[in-house]
N, C-alpha and C positions, 0 to 999 in steps of 0.2 A: 516671643512667649512672657505671658504676666506671670506675676509671682503667685499666683494659684495653680495655675497650670505646670510651672517648674515645681514648686511644691508638691503636687501631685504625680508627675513624673521621679523624685526624690523617692516618695515614698513604694512607688510601683518597684522602683528597683529594688528600695531595701525587701521589701514583701518577698519579689523573686528569691532573692538568698534563703528567707525561710522557707518558701516554698521548695527550694530545691533539696533543703535538709530534708522537708516532710518524706519528698519523694524517694529520697535516697533510703531514707529509716525504711520505707516500705517495700522497697524491693528487697532489701537485706530479709526482713519478716518475710516477705512470701519465701525467699528463696530456702530460710530456714525451714518454713513450712514443708517446700517440697522435698527436702533435702530428709527431714525425719518421716516422711511420708512412703517415701520411694527408695531409698539410699540406706546402704546397711548402717546399723545405728552406731557404730564405733567411727564409721567416717564423716556419719552425720553430727555427730557428736563432737569432734575436731573443726568441721568448716562453723559448725555453730559458733564453737570458740572466736574463731577469725572472724564471724559476724561481729560481736560483742565488742570484740577491740577496734574495729572499724565506727560502732554505732557511738565510741566514747568521745572522741572529739568531736562527729557530728549533732551529740546532744550540749557538749559543750559549748558548741558556737551558736546552736541555736536558743540557750538559756543566757548568753551573756548579752542581756538587753540593754543594759545600761551603757550610754555612752562614754566615750573616754571624757574624763574631764579637761579642759581647755587650760593649756599652761601658760601662762602670761610670759611672754619673753622677759629676760630682765630687763630692766630699765628706770629712768630717774623720771617720776611723775612730777608734771608742774602745773602749778593751778595758774589761772590768769593772775594772780597777785606777782609770780613769780616771773613770768613771760609773758605781760599785757600785746608785745608786737606780735608776737605768734600766734597768740590767740586770736588777735583783730583779724590777721590775715584768713585764718582758718573760717572763722565767722564770717568773713567777707565772701571767701570762695563757697561756702554753705550756703549762704542767701544766693549768689547767682546760679549754682547747681541746682536748689530749689529743693534742700534736704535740711533734715533737723542738724547739729553744731554735734560733734561727740561729746560727752559726758565727762571723757578724761583722754589727755594728753600724756605719754611717755616718751622719753628720750632714752633710745635705745644705742648699742657700741656696734650695728653693723650698717650697710650699704644697703636700707631697705625701707620701705615707708609699707603701712599697714593697716587697715582699718578692721573692725571687729565688732560682733553686735552677739548680746545673749540673748536671741528673739524667744519667744512661747509657742507653743500650739503648733508645733510642726514647722517653724519659720512664719506662719502667719501672723501672727502678731510680734510688732517691733519691743526691742528692749532697749538695755543701756548701751551705746555706742564708746569704742574706745579706738583713738587716733596712736600707731606706735611709729616714731619718726627716727632714723636713723642721724646721729650727730655726722657719722660721716657723708653723707648726702650734703649737710649744713657747708660743711666744708669745701666741698670741691662743687656745688653747684652755685649759679649767680642766683638772685632773688625772682628773676623771669622763668627760670626753669624749675626752683623749687616750688611755685606756684601751678607751673603745670603737672607737678608731683603730685603735689596736693588735689587741686581741681581731678586728676584721674582717681584717686583713690575716692573722694566725696563722691564722686559719680557710681562708686559702686553702691553707695547708702542709695542714690535715687532709683535703681533698678533693683532694690531689695535683694543684691547679690548675696550681701553679708547676713541676711537673715536665714537664707536658705543654707549656707555652710554646714551648721552642726547637722542638720540633717543627712546630707552626703558626706560629711566625715565618718557619722556611724556607720553608712553603709560600708563605706572601703575600711573601717577597723575591723568590722566584724567578720569581712570576707577574707582580709588579711590575718586575724587572728586562727581562723578554722586553718587555711592555707598550711600556716605554721605549724598548728598542733599537728596535722596530717606529717609534714616532713620533718617533724620533730620526733616524730614516733618512728617513720623511718630512718633515719639515721641511728637513732638508739638500736631497732633491729638490726642495721648492717654492721654497727660495731661490734654486739654480740656474735653474729655470725663472723666478723673477722676474728674475733678473742677464739671462739673456737676452733677455726682452722688454724691459725697461729699454734695455738696450743697442741692439736694435730700433728703438725710439723715436728714443730719443737720434740715429740715423743719419738715422731720418726726417727730423725736425725738422732736422738739419743739409742735408736736400737741399731742406726747403718743404713736406712731403708730411705728410699727417694721420696723427697717431699713433693707436696703439688702447689703451683701458682693461687694464691690468695684469691678468690675471687668471691665480691658481693653484690655483685649485680643482681641478683634474683632476691635478694635480701630485703624485706619490707616494701616489695612490689606493690601489694594491695594498698598499703598506704599511698603511694606516688600515683596509682591511677586516682584515688578518692582525692587527692590534691592536686589532679591535673584535670579533674573536672571543674573544681573551683577556681581555680587558673583562667579557666575558657571564659567561667561566669563574669571573674573580676576585670577580663579584657573587655567583655562588652560592656559591664556597669561601668569602670573607667573613660571607653570610650564613648559613651553615652554622655557622662556627666561632662567631660572635657570638652565636646563639641561646643557645650552652651558656657562654659567657665572660658572658654577662647573670644566667643563669641559677644561675653561680658567685658574682656578686656579689651575689644574692638570698641565697644560701648565708650566706655571708660576715656580710652583716646580721644575719640571724639568730643568728649565731652571737655577733656580737657586744653583741646584744640579750640574749641568754641569759645573758654574763656580766658585761658591765659595766651592763648597765639599758637597758630599753625607753628613760625619758627623755634618758638621757645620749649614748644612740645615736642617737637622733632630733637632738637638738639638735647632734650635732658634724656631723650630714650638713647641719643648716642652716647652720652656723657656716662651713663650708670653704668654698664658693661666694663669699662675705662676704670673708671672710679672702684667698681668691686675688684679688679683685678690687682689694682694698685694698692687696696687697702691688705689684701690678703700679704701681697709682697711687703706692706711695710710693717706688719702684724709678725712675719716670721724673720724680717732681716732688723728691724727696728725694737720695735717693741719688747718683742722678746727675745731681745739679744743676751740680756744678763740672767735669763732665767736659771740655768743650767749654774751658774756661778752664784745664785741667791740674792741677784742683783735686780732691783726696779729702779725703771726710767723717774724722775724729778716728777714731783706732784704735780699733776694736772698734765702732762706731757707723755701719758701710756695712750692716751687719744690726741692730745694737742699735737703730739709730733707729727702727725697725717698730713696736716694744714701746712707743714713747714716742708715736709718733703712734697707735696703737690706743687709748692711753690717753686721751689728750686728744680721740679724736673716737668714743666710746665711744654716746651720744647719736644722733651721723649715722648711725653703722654700724647701729643697733638695728634702725630702720627698713626696713633691707634685707634680714633674716631672714624676711620673709614672700614676699618675693618669691624664689620658687623657681624655678629652670628645668624647664620642663616638656617640654622635648623633650632626645633627644639632641645632642651638639654634630655629627654627622653622624650619617648612616644607618648607618657602621659603627663607631660608638663604641662599646666592649667595653661601657661602663658605661650602666646603666638612666637616665633621667632621676632628677634628685636628688629632685623633686616625688615621682615615683611610689613610691621609695626607702622616701622620708619617711612617705610615707601608707600604707604597707603596716607599718611599724613602729609607729606609733602607733594601730594598730587593734589592736596585741596586747594584752592584759591589764596592768594595770597592777601593778607589783612591789614598789611602795614603797621605792625607792632612789633618791629624788631628793635627797637629804644626803648621799650619799658623795663622797669625794675632790672635794670643791670648790676645793682650793687650785691655784694658776696651775700648769700643768704646767712652766713654766721653773723652778718649783722641784725637779724631779726631776735637773736636772744639779747637779754639787758645787759647780763655779764658773762662774755666766752669763756674767760679764764675760769670764772665760779662754777660753769655749768661744767664744763671739761674734769674739773676735781671733784665734785657732786659726783657726776657719773661713775668715774672710776671706783668712788664708794659704794654706788649702787651695784654695780655690774661684774667688779672683781671678786673672787672666794675670799674668805676668809683668809687660808692659806696664803694666798698671792700677795694679798696687803701686808702679809707679815714678811715679806723679803726686804731686806735692806734699802732706802732708797737712796740713789746717788743725787751728788749737789748737779751733775751738768750729764750730757750724754757725752763728752770725751772721756770721762771717768769710768761711766759704764761701758764703752767699748774697750780702756786699757782692765778692765778687771774683766770682761768675757775672753778677752783674748789671752790672759796669762791664764785662766783658768782651763780654757779649750786646749790650749799650745800643751799644756802640763799634761795634759789626761791623753795627747794624739796616739793614734792607734795607726800608721799608715800601712800599706801593705810593705815597703819597706821596714819598718818598725818589725811586724810580724815574720818577714823573711831573716832578719837580724837574729832576732830571738832564735829561731828554729836553726839558722846557720852556727850561731854561737853556744844555744844552748842557756843562755844568759839573759839578763834583763838588756833591752835596749838601749844602749846609750850612743852620743855622737862621737865621744873618744873612741869609741870601741867599733863603730863605723870608720873613722878617719885611718885607724891601724889598719883595717881589714884593706881599705884604698891603699894606704899605702905599701902593702905585703905582696900587693899586686892581684886578691882574690875579688876585687869586685863584680867581675864577671861570672865568677862562678856563685856568689851570693844572689847574682842579678835570677840565675836559675829558679831560685826558691820562690822568687816573686809568682803571683798569679798569672798564667800565660796562655794565649788563644793556642789553639791547636797548630797555626801559622807560626806562632814567634815561636813555640817548643821546638818546632823542628827545624829553624835557621839556625846557621852558623857563622860565626865570623861576624863582619863589620854589619852585616844585615841582621842580625841577633841583637847587636849593639843599638840598630837603630831603633827595634822593635821596642826595647826597653827603657831608653834612654828618657824619655818625656816623664816616665813614672818615677826612676831616680832620681832627675831634677828636681819633680814638684815634691816629692816626700823630703830628700835632703834637704830642699828649701826650708820647709818645714821646720826640720828639726833644728836647723840651724836657727830659727826664728825663735824657736819654741827654748832655745840655750838662753838668747841674748835677750829675751823677753823676761826667761826667770831671775835672768842679772840686772833688769832694768836699763838697759842698754838700746832698749827699742822704744821709739815714741810713735803711738798709732795716731795717725789723720784721720779724725771723723769729716764726714762729708754727707750731705744729704743728696747729693749729685753722682756720686761714683760709689763704687767700692772703698771699704778701708783701705788704708795703704800705711805699710811700715816705714820708718826713715829711722837707719842707723843713727846713733848718736857718733861724732866723731871721738879717736882716739885721743887720750892726753897730747899727743904731739900736736892735733888738728889736723890729721890726717884721715882720710875717707875711704871707703872700702866700697866696691860694686858689689853688692852680694850677688846678684847674678850671674855676674860675669866669673866671681868666684866658683860660685854652685858648677857653673858649667864646665870648668877647669877641672874640677874634681870630678867631673862624668865624662869627659874627654875620651877619645879613643885611646889615649894614654894619661892617663889619669894622674892630676896633680893638685894635692891637698895644701900647698903653700900658701895661696891666698886666703882661703880658710884659716888655716891657723893663724895667719900673721893676724887676721880679724880678730881672733879669739884671744890670743896673745896681749895684742895692743893692748886690747882692754884690762886685762890682767895686771 
């Protein structure tokens, strides 16, 4: 389907939204006319008020003609002088695709590449183009794979995909806003009805009368019916536009395979979901490790550390490449399933381009360290940038563990506070264990129905894992507060605590000491020795 026909389809779908609103308004007007003509005046007035309330969201949707402003993702704009190799690669690929070069390239901090265009006249006339390229892709892909990704994105330009995006987005936004208005009004009506019924029940309770169960199922029903009509049209709209969007993705994949090679394109598609999952893990487990403690990784390492983690976990990540998503992320996802896209590419004839551009994609940047540092300034909020920078990753880990363990609140902490009616501390817990009250305390833990009904050894086996983990955390918190634990930082595995030896050179096995304290016959001797040796 050509650009003109696709623009016409998008325009007709958008016009359908406004036509639906006009038809619904006309039906409301006709209903009011018939009510005032044939129904009692009091009833007609009440129902006319309902019609007016229903018409307000309709009118608001019809007159929201302005499309939402495009929000540029936070990123670091780079000129040809900043990154000559990257710009040269983009120019070379644009020439092979047969399309204009983007006028702007910006580096972002996500696992994504995207193109955009500020087109005019409903997408029929071209406009300024932009390319957004995620630095995590540069860290995780080789140069051949990155060329495939760039060729795919530039392929969207050649089919005028980017020009028609604003028109499609406008229609989606209008429909979703109108649905949101109806649902908001339905929720407000239900909340008022709930408050009315709860107030009535409170008065009944005060008088000693029987109360009724609060039921708001009927409240806001007219708004929800109107929302359902628009939801049905939204499904039609999304499915009509998404079918075309998915065809565009297949066409862009074919362009990438033709230009960058079949194998490079397929391997890039396999790599991207793995990189996306790895980057999410990295941000949660490393980059934001010290955020609660007011700490930030060293300069340039907020995103630079991702490359180090990838290098350390290559073998672990390699096994994930075969597990491709076989379904779209939602029924309205504009991208087909990755597995289907890879299958289509791998059925193409071999092109003998398996050895081209094997170097890391990050090498396309003139100075990767400088760029990673500048990216932090471009995408991190001012609040985050004000956090204290540590000198290295081990310092970040020590600070995070010290703060995290100091504010620890395990199930055992909460049970101990409830049991003693006092602040939960390790000395208080050890005293309870020595007094033979551990299993009575364990009854205050959150228990499943099966555990709560167990007795004797069966009960102890149910609660022992929780007791062991919580007690171990309490001991580590105590030792960390005394600076008697060294935390081992690793890119390959979780952080591991190492207890410093006692002054006499002896060491204690923390796990064995905790196991003894939660045994059937608890013994805190090893734990007390561990604490008193250092004293």
